[in-house]
C-alpha positions in Angstrom: 109.5 115.4 109.2 106.1 115.8 107.6 105.8 119.6 108.1 107.9 122.6 107.1 109.1 125.1 109.7 106.2 127.5 109.2 103.6 124.8 109.6 105.4 123.4 112.6 105.4 126.8 114.3 101.7 127.1 113.7 101.2 123.6 115.1 103.1 124.3 118.3 100.8 127.3 118.9 97.8 125.0 118.6 99.3 122.6 121.1 100.1 125.4 123.6 96.6 126.9 123.2 95.0 123.4 123.7 97.0 122.8 126.9 95.9 126.1 128.4 92.2 125.8 127.5 89.4 124.4 129.5 89.3 120.6 129.8 87.6 119.4 126.6 85.1 116.6 126.3 84.7 114.0 123.7 81.5 113.0 121.8 80.5 110.9 124.7 80.9 113.7 127.2 83.9 112.0 128.9 86.7 114.1 130.3 89.9 114.3 128.2 93.1 115.3 129.9 95.1 117.2 127.3 98.3 117.2 129.2 98.3 113.4 129.5 97.6 113.0 125.7 99.8 115.7 124.3 102.7 113.5 123.5 100.7 110.6 122.1 98.2 112.2 119.8 97.9 116.0 119.7 101.1 116.6 117.7 99.9 113.9 115.2 96.3 115.0 114.8 95.1 118.1 113.0 91.6 119.7 112.9 91.4 121.0 109.4 90.6 120.3 105.8 92.6 117.6 104.1 93.8 119.4 100.9 94.7 122.6 102.8 96.7 120.8 105.4 98.4 118.4 103.0 99.5 121.3 100.9 101.7 122.4 103.9 103.5 119.1 104.1 106.9 118.3 102.7 107.2 116.2 99.6 108.2 112.5 100.0 107.3 112.4 103.7 104.4 109.9 103.9 105.1 106.1 103.6 101.6 104.8 103.7 98.1 106.2 103.6 95.0 104.2 104.7 91.8 106.1 104.4 88.1 105.9 103.6 86.6 109.2 102.4 83.0 110.3 102.7 81.5 109.3 99.3 78.3 109.8 97.4 76.5 111.4 100.4 76.0 108.0 102.1 76.4 109.7 105.5 75.0 113.1 106.3 77.7 114.0 108.9 80.0 115.3 106.2 79.8 117.5 103.1 79.8 115.3 100.0 83.1 115.2 98.3 82.8 115.6 94.6 84.9 113.5 92.2 87.0 116.5 91.3 87.6 117.3 95.0 88.7 113.8 95.8 91.1 113.8 92.8 92.6 117.0 94.0 93.2 115.6 97.5 94.8 112.4 96.2 96.9 114.3 93.6 98.4 116.3 96.4 98.8 113.0 98.3 101.0 111.7 95.4 103.3 114.7 95.9 103.9 114.1 99.7 104.2 110.3 99.4 107.6 108.7 99.3 108.8 106.8 96.2 107.4 103.3 96.7 104.8 104.6 99.2 101.3 103.1 99.1 97.9 104.6 99.2 95.0 102.3 100.4 91.6 103.6 99.4 88.6 102.0 101.0 85.4 103.1 99.1 82.1 102.0 97.7 79.5 103.6 95.4 76.3 105.1 96.6 73.0 103.7 95.3 70.8 106.4 93.6 67.5 105.9 91.8 68.0 102.2 91.3 71.7 102.2 90.2 75.2 102.6 91.5 76.7 106.0 90.9 80.0 104.7 89.4 82.0 107.2 91.5 84.4 104.5 92.6 85.5 103.5 89.2 85.6 107.0 87.8 87.9 107.9 90.7 90.2 104.9 90.1 90.7 105.9 86.5 91.3 109.5 87.4 94.0 108.5 89.9 95.7 106.4 87.3 95.7 109.4 85.0 97.4 111.7 87.6 100.3 109.2 88.1 99.3 106.6 90.7 99.7 102.9 89.8 97.2 100.3 90.9 99.1 97.6 92.8 96.2 95.5 94.0 92.5 95.6 94.4 90.8 93.9 97.4 87.2 93.0 98.2 86.5 93.7 101.9 83.5 91.5 102.6 81.5 92.1 105.7 79.1 90.3 108.0 75.9 92.0 108.9 72.1 91.9 108.8 70.5 89.7 106.1 69.1 92.7 104.2 65.7 91.3 103.5 64.3 94.8 102.8 66.2 94.9 99.5 63.4 93.9 97.1 65.0 94.7 93.8 68.8 94.2 94.4 71.2 92.1 96.3 72.3 92.9 99.8 75.5 95.0 99.7 78.1 93.0 101.8 81.4 94.3 100.4 83.5 97.4 99.9 86.5 98.0 97.6 90.1 98.6 98.8 92.3 99.9 96.0 96.0 99.9 96.8 97.9 102.4 94.7 101.7 102.8 94.7 103.9 105.7 93.8 106.6 104.4 91.4 107.1 100.9 90.2 106.5 98.8 93.3 105.9 99.1 97.0 109.0 100.0 99.1 107.6 97.5 101.7 105.3 94.5 101.2 104.9 91.6 103.7 102.0 89.2 103.4 103.4 86.7 106.0 101.4 88.1 108.9 98.2 88.0 106.8 98.3 84.3 105.9 95.4 82.1 106.8 95.1 78.4 107.6 95.1 76.1 104.5 92.1 73.9 104.2 94.1 71.0 102.8 97.2 71.4 104.9 99.4 68.3 104.9 97.9 66.9 101.7 100.0 66.1 98.6 99.8 68.0 95.4 98.5 65.8 92.5 96.8 66.1 89.2 97.6 68.8 86.6 98.2 72.5 86.4 97.4 74.8 83.6 100.2 76.8 82.0 100.0 80.3 80.6 99.5 79.0 77.1 96.5 77.0 78.2 98.1 73.6 78.1 97.9 71.2 81.0 101.0 69.8 82.7 101.1 67.0 85.2 102.3 68.0 88.7 105.7 66.3 89.1 107.4 65.9 92.5 106.6 65.4 96.1 105.0 68.7 97.2 103.0 69.0 100.5 100.5 71.8 101.1 101.8 74.0 103.9 99.8 74.8 107.0 99.3 78.5 106.1 98.5 80.0 102.8 98.2 83.5 101.1 94.7 84.8 101.8 94.1 86.1 98.3 92.1 89.2 97.5 88.8 88.7 99.4 89.2 89.7 103.0 86.2 89.0 105.4 85.7 91.2 108.4 83.2 91.8 111.2 81.5 95.2 111.1 79.1 97.0 113.3 78.7 95.8 116.9 80.9 92.8 116.0 84.0 94.9 116.3 83.4 95.4 120.1 84.2 99.1 119.9 81.5 101.2 121.5 83.6 104.4 121.5 84.5 104.1 117.8 80.9 103.5 116.9 79.9 107.0 117.9 81.1 107.7 114.3 78.5 106.7 111.7 80.9 104.9 109.3 83.8 103.3 111.3 86.4 101.4 109.2 86.8 97.8 110.3 89.7 98.0 112.7 91.3 94.8 111.4 91.2 96.0 107.8 93.2 99.0 108.8 95.5 96.8 110.8 96.1 94.3 108.0 96.9 97.1 105.4 99.3 98.7 107.8 101.1 95.4 108.6 101.3 94.6 104.9 102.5 97.9 103.4 104.7 99.4 106.3 107.1 98.5 109.0 107.7 100.0 112.4 109.0 103.5 112.2 107.3 104.3 108.9 104.8 107.2 108.7 101.1 106.4 108.2 98.6 109.1 107.2 94.8 109.3 107.2 93.8 112.6 105.6 90.1 112.0 106.4 90.5 110.4 109.7 86.9 109.9 110.7 86.8 107.9 113.9 90.6 107.5 114.0 90.8 103.8 113.3 93.8 104.0 111.0 95.7 106.2 113.5 94.8 103.9 116.4 96.1 100.8 114.6 99.2 102.6 113.3 100.1 103.6 116.9 99.4 100.1 118.2 101.7 98.6 115.6 104.6 101.0 116.3 104.2 103.2 113.2 104.4 107.0 113.3 101.0 108.4 112.4 99.4 111.6 111.3 95.7 112.3 110.9 93.5 115.2 109.6 89.8 115.5 110.5 87.5 118.3 109.5 84.6 117.5 111.8 85.4 118.9 115.3 83.2 116.4 117.1 85.0 113.5 115.5 88.3 115.2 116.0 87.6 115.1 119.7 86.5 111.5 119.4 89.8 110.6 117.9 91.7 112.3 120.7 89.6 110.3 123.2 90.2 107.0 121.4 94.0 107.6 121.1 94.0 108.2 124.9 93.0 104.6 125.5 95.7 101.9 126.3 97.5 100.3 123.5 95.9 97.1 122.2 97.6 93.7 122.1 98.0 92.5 118.5 98.9 88.9 119.1 95.4 87.6 117.9 96.0 88.2 114.2 94.2 85.0 113.1 91.0 85.8 115.2 89.8 88.1 112.4 88.9 85.0 110.4 
């Protein structure tokens, strides 16, 4: 369980109050039936502040966290989180994460007066100092408009995903569902390969390149309208849904608990539910909390089209 008995009692009171209240509406003004959604999302979604709510959770109760915090005031819908505030939240996250649990942080610097703020890298160093270990770093590249209005810098077409682990290594890691087609599938290896000491060795043996290969650490995604998610795009900074899906498939298995402490539009929670994981979300903005409730009330998506993201 993620909550102690005192917190669970409080949570049940919220559920009862919600069911007896007037029918709420989401951001789009659409009717939400609380009774039909209570089992699927209300007990797993909290309207509150991340650090305060996480402080009530049991230690070693979260297997995977996938989140993208508001950073550097790049969106006005949220109060800017200072570096110290983010470190405090993610230090508490370390306490409630299981040994071998993973924390996936999707973030990018703001651009202020002709330069990046450096918040991303300061945060990464601070998280290493409090006890997280950096397992992998990923570039999430994104399609979008050409950005011709940038006269003195390049178009920004990427974000960072830093995957931290509590302990020595992830308790679960599976890159098989994330493999992509190999360009030279069926060809034979030939030539030389460089050893760690810098010397070249000839490739010996009859090795054939397989049909699928590891994708590496640059992951391309569609963003904006390319995600075909009009409801989710009522939030100003929706996470690419397939990024959340890929991280959940890689670092967790069905039945594990996935958290997003700054849930935003609820993309992490939606993908966790669709993939058969337990999920828990915290969202401070009431409008977006209602939006998440509405999104989670939609039918479960089919996840057989894994390769279509590419």
